[in-house]
C-alpha positions in Angstrom: -115.8 -148.6 64.3 -116.3 -144.9 64.7 -119.1 -143.2 62.9 -117.8 -141.5 59.8 -118.1 -137.7 59.5 -117.5 -137.5 55.8 -116.2 -139.5 53.0 -113.7 -136.9 52.2 -111.9 -134.0 54.0 -113.1 -131.7 51.2 -116.8 -132.3 52.0 -117.8 -130.2 55.1 -120.1 -131.6 57.7 -123.6 -130.2 58.3 -123.4 -127.3 60.7 -126.1 -128.9 62.9 -123.7 -131.9 63.6 -120.9 -129.6 64.6 -123.1 -127.6 66.9 -124.4 -130.8 68.5 -120.9 -132.0 69.2 -119.9 -128.6 70.6 -122.8 -128.8 73.0 -121.8 -132.3 74.0 -118.3 -131.0 74.7 -119.8 -128.3 77.0 -119.8 -131.1 79.7 -116.0 -130.8 79.5 -115.8 -127.0 79.9 -113.5 -127.3 82.9 -111.0 -129.2 80.7 -111.4 -127.8 77.3 -111.1 -124.0 76.8 -114.2 -122.5 75.1 -112.3 -121.5 72.0 -111.0 -125.1 71.6 -114.4 -126.6 72.1 -115.8 -125.5 68.7 -112.5 -126.3 66.9 -112.5 -129.9 68.2 -116.2 -130.3 67.5 -115.4 -129.9 63.8 -112.7 -132.6 64.0 -114.0 -135.3 66.3 -116.5 -138.0 65.5 -119.6 -138.7 67.7 -117.7 -141.7 69.1 -114.7 -139.5 69.9 -116.9 -137.1 71.9 -118.6 -140.0 73.7 -115.2 -141.5 74.6 -113.9 -138.2 76.1 -117.1 -137.7 78.1 -116.8 -141.3 79.4 -113.2 -140.7 80.5 -114.3 -137.5 82.3 -117.0 -139.5 84.2 -114.4 -142.1 85.1 -112.4 -139.5 86.9 -109.3 -139.3 84.7 -107.2 -136.2 85.6 -108.1 -132.9 83.9 -104.6 -132.5 82.5 -104.5 -136.0 81.1 -108.0 -135.6 79.6 -107.0 -132.3 78.1 -103.9 -133.8 76.5 -105.9 -136.8 75.2 -108.5 -134.4 73.6 -105.7 -132.3 72.0 -103.9 -135.4 70.6 -107.1 -136.9 69.4 -108.0 -133.7 67.5 -104.6 -133.7 65.9 -104.8 -137.4 64.9 -108.3 -137.0 63.4 -107.1 -133.9 61.4 -104.0 -135.8 60.2 -106.1 -138.8 59.2 -108.5 -136.7 57.2 -105.7 -134.9 55.5 -103.7 -138.0 54.7 -106.5 -140.4 53.8 -109.7 -138.4 53.4 -111.3 -140.5 56.2 -111.6 -140.4 60.0 -109.3 -142.5 62.2 -109.9 -146.2 61.9 -110.6 -148.0 65.2 -108.5 -150.1 65.8 -105.8 -148.7 63.5 -104.0 -151.3 61.4 -100.3 -151.6 61.9 -99.6 -150.2 58.5 -101.6 -147.1 59.3 -99.6 -146.6 62.5 -96.3 -146.9 60.6 -97.7 -144.4 58.1 -98.2 -141.9 61.0 -94.6 -142.4 62.1 -93.3 -142.0 58.5 -95.2 -138.7 58.1 -93.8 -137.3 61.4 -90.3 -138.6 61.8 -88.0 -138.4 58.8 -84.5 -137.5 57.5 -84.3 -133.8 56.6 -81.3 -134.4 54.3 -83.1 -137.1 52.3 -86.1 -134.9 52.0 -84.0 -132.3 50.2 -83.5 -134.8 47.3 -86.7 -136.9 47.7 -89.8 -134.8 48.1 -91.9 -137.9 48.6 -90.0 -138.6 51.8 -91.7 -137.6 55.1 -95.1 -135.9 55.3 -96.6 -135.1 51.9 -96.8 -131.4 51.0 -100.6 -131.4 50.7 -101.0 -133.0 54.2 -98.6 -130.5 55.7 -100.5 -127.6 54.0 -103.9 -128.9 55.4 -102.5 -129.2 59.0 -100.9 -125.7 58.7 -104.2 -124.2 57.5 -105.8 -125.4 60.7 -103.1 -124.1 62.9 -102.0 -127.6 63.9 -98.5 -127.5 62.3 -96.0 -124.8 62.7 -92.7 -126.3 61.5 -91.7 -127.7 58.1 -89.3 -130.2 59.8 -89.9 -133.5 61.5 -91.7 -133.7 64.8 -89.9 -134.2 68.1 -89.7 -137.9 68.9 -91.2 -137.3 72.3 -94.3 -135.7 70.7 -94.8 -138.6 68.3 -94.4 -141.1 71.1 -96.9 -139.2 73.3 -99.5 -139.1 70.5 -99.0 -142.8 69.9 -99.5 -143.4 73.6 -102.7 -141.3 73.6 -103.9 -143.2 70.6 -103.2 -146.5 72.4 -105.0 -145.3 75.5 -108.1 -144.2 73.6 -108.1 -147.5 71.7 -108.2 -149.5 75.0 -110.9 -147.3 76.4 -113.0 -148.2 73.4 -112.6 -151.8 74.3 -110.4 -152.6 71.3 -107.0 -154.1 70.9 -104.4 -152.1 69.1 -101.1 -152.9 67.3 -99.0 -150.4 69.2 -96.6 -153.0 70.5 -96.2 -154.7 67.2 -92.5 -155.5 66.3 -92.9 -153.8 62.9 -94.1 -150.5 64.4 -91.5 -150.5 67.2 -88.7 -151.2 64.6 -90.1 -148.4 62.3 -90.3 -146.0 65.3 -86.7 -146.7 66.4 -85.3 -146.3 62.9 -87.4 -143.1 62.3 -86.2 -141.5 65.5 -82.6 -142.2 64.5 -83.1 -140.8 61.0 -84.8 -137.7 62.2 -81.8 -136.7 64.3 -83.6 -133.9 65.9 -81.9 -132.6 69.1 -84.1 -132.5 72.2 -84.9 -128.9 73.1 -85.8 -127.4 76.5 -89.4 -126.5 77.1 -88.1 -123.1 78.0 -84.9 -122.0 76.4 -84.1 -119.8 79.4 -84.8 -120.4 83.1 -86.6 -117.8 85.2 -84.1 -117.5 87.9 -84.4 -115.1 90.9 -83.0 -112.1 89.1 -85.4 -112.5 86.2 -88.3 -113.1 88.6 -87.4 -109.8 90.3 -87.6 -108.1 86.9 -91.0 -109.7 86.2 -92.4 -108.6 89.6 -91.2 -105.1 88.9 -93.0 -105.2 85.6 -96.3 -105.9 87.4 -95.8 -103.5 90.3 -98.9 -101.5 89.5 -102.1 -101.1 91.6 -104.5 -102.7 89.1 -106.2 -105.9 89.9 -104.4 -107.7 87.0 -101.1 -106.6 88.5 -101.9 -108.0 91.9 -103.0 -111.3 90.2 -99.9 -111.6 88.0 -97.5 -110.8 91.0 -99.2 -113.5 93.1 -99.2 -116.0 90.2 -95.5 -115.6 89.3 -94.1 -115.5 92.8 -96.4 -118.5 93.9 -95.4 -120.6 91.0 -91.7 -120.0 91.5 -91.5 -120.1 95.3 -93.6 -123.2 95.6 -91.0 -125.2 93.8 -91.6 -124.2 90.3 -95.1 -125.5 89.9 -96.3 -126.6 86.5 -98.6 -124.2 84.7 -101.4 -126.8 84.9 -101.0 -127.0 88.7 -101.1 -123.2 89.0 -104.2 -122.9 86.8 -106.0 -125.6 88.7 -105.0 -124.3 92.2 -108.0 -123.8 94.5 -108.4 -121.9 97.8 -109.3 -125.2 99.5 -105.7 -126.4 98.9 -104.3 -123.5 100.9 -103.8 -124.1 104.6 -102.3 -121.6 107.1 -99.4 -123.1 109.0 -97.5 -122.0 112.0 -95.0 -119.1 111.4 -91.4 -120.2 111.0 -88.2 -118.5 112.2 -86.3 -116.3 109.8 -83.2 -118.0 111.0 -83.7 -121.7 111.5 -80.8 -121.7 114.0 -82.7 -119.2 116.2 -86.2 -120.7 116.8 -87.1 -117.9 119.2 -86.2 -115.1 116.8 -88.4 -113.2 114.3 -91.0 -115.3 112.5 -92.2 -115.5 108.9 -95.7 -116.4 107.7 -96.0 -119.9 106.3 -98.7 -121.4 104.0 -99.1 -125.1 103.1 -100.3 -125.9 99.5 -101.8 -129.4 99.3 -101.0 -130.6 95.8 -103.8 -133.2 95.3 -103.6 -134.8 91.8 -100.6 -133.6 89.7 -98.4 -135.2 87.1 -96.5 -137.0 89.8 -99.0 -137.3 92.7 -102.4 -138.8 93.1 -105.6 -137.0 94.2 -105.6 -138.8 97.6 -101.9 -138.1 98.2 -100.8 -136.1 101.2 -98.1 -134.3 99.2 -97.7 -130.6 99.9 -95.2 -127.8 99.4 -94.7 -124.6 101.5 -94.7 -120.9 100.9 -92.8 -118.9 103.4 -92.4 -115.1 103.9 -93.1 -112.7 101.0 -94.8 -115.1 98.7 -97.5 -115.7 101.4 -98.1 -112.0 101.8 -98.4 -111.4 98.0 -100.7 -114.3 97.5 -103.0 -113.3 100.4 -103.0 -109.7 99.1 -104.4 -111.0 95.8 -107.1 -113.1 97.4 -108.1 -110.2 99.6 -108.3 -107.6 96.8 -110.1 -110.0 94.5 -112.5 -111.1 97.4 -111.8 -114.8 96.6 -112.7 -117.1 99.5 -113.3 -120.3 97.6 -112.8 -121.9 94.2 -110.1 -121.1 91.7 -107.2 -119.0 93.1 -106.1 -117.5 89.7 -108.9 -116.3 87.4 -109.4 -114.4 84.3 -109.8 -110.6 84.3 -111.6 -108.9 81.4 -110.5 -105.8 79.6 -112.6 -103.6 82.0 -110.9 -105.1 85.0 -113.8 -107.3 86.1 -112.9 -110.6 87.8 -114.2 -113.7 86.1 -115.4 -116.9 87.9 -113.7 -119.3 85.6 -110.1 -120.3 86.4 -107.2 -119.4 84.1 -106.2 -122.1 81.6 -102.6 -123.4 81.5 -102.2 -121.6 78.2 -103.2 -118.3 79.9 -100.6 -118.9 82.6 -98.0 -119.2 79.8 -99.3 -116.0 78.1 -99.2 -114.0 81.3 -95.5 -115.0 81.8 -94.6 -114.0 78.3 -96.5 -110.7 78.5 -94.6 -109.8 81.7 -91.3 -111.0 80.1 -91.9 -108.5 77.3 -92.8 -105.7 79.7 -89.5 -106.4 81.5 -87.7 -105.8 78.3 -86.7 -109.4 77.7 -87.4 -111.7 74.8 -90.7 -113.6 75.2 -89.6 -116.3 72.6 -86.8 -117.4 75.0 -89.1 -118.1 77.9 -92.2 -120.2 78.7 -94.0 -121.1 81.9 -91.7 -124.2 82.3 -88.9 -121.7 82.9 -90.3 -121.1 86.4 -89.8 -124.8 87.1 -86.3 -125.0 85.7 -85.5 -121.6 87.2 -86.4 -122.7 90.7 -84.0 -125.7 90.5 -81.3 -123.7 88.8 -81.5 -121.1 91.6 -81.3 -123.7 94.4 -78.2 -125.1 92.7 -76.6 -121.7 92.6 -77.3 -121.2 96.2 -75.8 -124.5 97.2 -79.1 -126.0 98.4 -78.9 -129.9 98.5 -80.7 -131.6 95.6 -82.9 -133.8 97.9 -84.1 -130.7 99.8 -84.9 -128.9 96.5 -86.8 -131.9 95.2 -89.0 -132.0 98.3 -90.3 -128.6 97.2 -90.3 -129.1 93.4 -91.8 -132.7 93.8 -89.6 -134.1 91.0 -89.7 -137.9 91.2 -86.7 -138.4 88.9 -83.3 -137.5 90.4 -81.8 -137.6 86.9 -84.2 -135.0 85.6 -83.9 -132.7 88.5 -80.1 -133.0 88.6 -79.9 -131.8 84.9 -80.6 -128.3 86.1 -78.0 -128.6 88.8 -75.5 -129.9 86.3 -76.1 -127.0 84.0 -75.8 -124.4 86.8 -72.5 -126.0 88.0 -71.0 -126.2 84.5 -71.7 -122.5 83.8 -70.4 -121.4 87.1 -67.5 -123.9 87.3 -63.8 -123.7 86.2 -63.7 -126.6 83.7 -64.9 -124.4 80.8 -62.7 -121.5 81.8 -59.2 -122.9 81.2 -58.6 -120.2 78.6 -60.3 -116.9 79.0 
């Protein structure tokens, strides 16, 4: 059983304990942003911190560990707000069903029954901590992911959970149906080639930050729409110069373009010892190398923070910073930042390949999607908007 922090969420912990946990989380500085470290230290128990440090030593991927830490912080905060106590380990089936009932519910029933769904006081406590932004039910995928993280952490503690219990699975299925929340895209709009051109124009200045943002955006897009976690984790050691390639594949003896291979290592769909790679060809290679030369980066993180005085930092950008850079350049280009996120580079790459008639298997080699169904969704969207079926009456 985890060590209790407090008997009630209303009784704050001694500052010395929070500081000690924050120092313990320093060992995870490559995973947890500094500002999140102190926040999580106030939510997690000593056993929670020990579990995360153990997972880090076991070699779990940084992105997976970051997601587990984030989910664990939310779960602990919810437990304190809902019960006044830290998470029980292992959690009883009734407690898991309570979590589902608080996060997946019927909006129409809530209008006539205030007791349905997440209690107001729980919602207010989570909002006060910046952990809850919407008054509505959660996305089913988010709830399933947090239950999955909870299950994983339970197993790593050497305990058996009730996550496959028929009662929980039935409650989850019924709650998903009742919440009736449509699935939304991670980025409402795709960053296609025309939008990318506007973004590059918005960072066409001569400052070091302009060179970095140009390289970041064009590399993320041209390398197959790399995820923001992959861009933030990219290291110089993953970049390998390859032989120049012909401008026209049908004319191998004609003019050549520079070519750079990016070894992917561990990603969401590849393992650390995988030989998976993607290519940069032509202008993206030149833009990326210009950034590395101007920043005098010869090893370590490719994309790094730059302070307000224009000084380069040693620490790599976080995935969140990649998203903020995209949104800042979207705003500078005169577009709506709320309509775009970093995932728009990934969806935009596949949308653009569909528009240009590039076969899906060839596009997937570069994007490294494992699921044909998922990748083809972007193709289908592009074909429907450009096709004749919706244009019978115009």
